[in-house]
C-alpha positions as CSV (number, residue, x, y, z in Angstrom):
1,M,211.4,236.9,95.0
2,I,209.9,240.5,95.1
3,L,208.1,241.7,98.3
4,W,205.4,243.8,96.4
5,S,204.1,245.2,99.7
6,R,207.4,246.9,100.2
7,V,207.4,248.2,96.6
8,N,203.9,249.7,97.1
9,E,205.1,251.2,100.5
10,L,208.1,252.8,98.7
11,R,205.7,254.2,96.0
12,D,203.5,255.6,98.8
13,E,206.4,257.2,100.5
14,V,207.9,259.0,97.5
15,G,204.6,259.5,95.6
16,A,203.4,258.0,92.4
17,E,204.9,260.9,90.4
18,D,208.4,260.5,91.6
19,F,208.3,256.7,92.0
20,K,209.8,256.0,88.5
21,E,212.7,258.3,89.1
22,V,213.4,256.9,92.5
23,I,213.6,253.4,91.0
24,N,215.8,254.6,88.2
25,L,218.3,256.2,90.7
26,F,218.3,253.1,93.0
27,L,218.9,250.8,90.0
28,E,221.6,253.1,88.6
29,E,223.5,252.9,92.0
30,V,222.9,249.2,92.3
31,E,224.1,248.5,88.8
32,E,227.4,250.3,89.6
33,A,228.1,248.0,92.5
34,I,226.9,244.9,90.6
35,N,229.3,245.7,87.8
36,R,232.1,245.7,90.3
37,L,231.0,242.2,91.4
38,R,230.8,241.0,87.7
39,G,234.4,242.1,87.0
40,D,237.3,241.4,89.3
41,P,236.0,242.7,92.6
42,D,238.1,244.0,95.4
43,R,237.4,241.3,98.0
44,G,238.6,243.9,100.7
45,Q,235.7,246.1,99.7
46,L,233.1,243.3,99.3
47,E,231.7,243.6,102.8
48,Q,230.8,247.3,102.2
49,D,229.6,246.6,98.7
50,L,227.3,243.9,99.9
51,H,226.0,246.0,102.8
52,F,225.1,248.7,100.3
53,L,223.4,246.2,98.0
54,K,221.4,244.6,100.8
55,G,220.1,247.9,101.9
56,S,219.1,248.9,98.3
57,A,217.6,245.5,97.8
58,L,215.4,245.8,100.9
59,N,214.3,249.2,99.7
60,L,213.2,247.8,96.4
61,G,211.6,244.7,97.8
62,F,214.2,242.4,96.3
63,A,213.9,239.8,99.1
64,E,216.1,236.9,97.8
65,F,218.8,239.2,96.5
66,A,218.8,241.0,99.9
67,D,219.2,237.6,101.7
68,L,222.1,236.6,99.5
69,C,223.9,240.0,100.1
70,Q,223.4,239.6,103.7
71,D,224.9,236.2,103.8
72,G,227.8,237.4,101.7
73,E,228.3,240.4,103.9
74,R,228.5,238.1,107.0
75,Q,231.0,235.9,105.3
76,S,233.1,238.9,104.4
77,A,233.0,240.2,107.9
78,A,234.1,236.8,109.1
79,G,237.3,237.1,106.9
80,E,235.8,234.6,104.3
81,A,235.2,237.1,101.4
82,D,236.9,234.6,99.0
83,T,234.1,232.1,99.6
84,V,231.2,234.4,98.8
85,D,229.4,233.1,95.7
86,L,229.3,236.3,93.6
87,A,227.8,234.5,90.6
88,A,224.7,233.6,92.7
89,I,224.4,237.1,94.0
90,V,224.6,238.6,90.5
91,D,222.2,236.0,89.1
92,S,219.7,236.8,91.9
93,Y,220.0,240.5,91.0
94,D,219.4,239.9,87.3
95,R,216.4,237.6,88.0
96,S,215.0,240.0,90.6
97,K,215.3,243.0,88.3
98,T,213.5,241.1,85.5
99,A,210.8,240.0,88.0
100,F,210.4,243.5,89.2
101,F,209.8,245.0,85.8
102,D,207.6,242.2,84.5
103,G,205.4,242.4,87.6
104,M,205.1,246.1,88.2
105,Q,201.9,246.4,86.2
106,D,200.2,243.6,88.0
107,H,201.4,244.1,91.5
108,L,201.4,247.9,92.2
109,A,198.3,249.2,93.8
110,A,196.4,251.7,91.7
């Protein structure tokens, strides 16, 4: 679910001191987009939202979530935004976020 090698890479890129702040900023922006999906999303904006979420997910190492966003982005681009399983995407995000915080201590390189 989480690509810890990517998380470690991100931490190395930004520095251990700034890592927490970067994660908080990423998650704050992602939460805004996820909240749009939780409500009554604008299906005309869905492709752009999922593209943004996919990129953020890849940066954070949220592999499964990124894959679902990519699938939904493709469906939206093909004119099938109404068929995107938003509940599965939101659920994957919630599970990924939990796994991320639960595993940070064990998986981040010292």
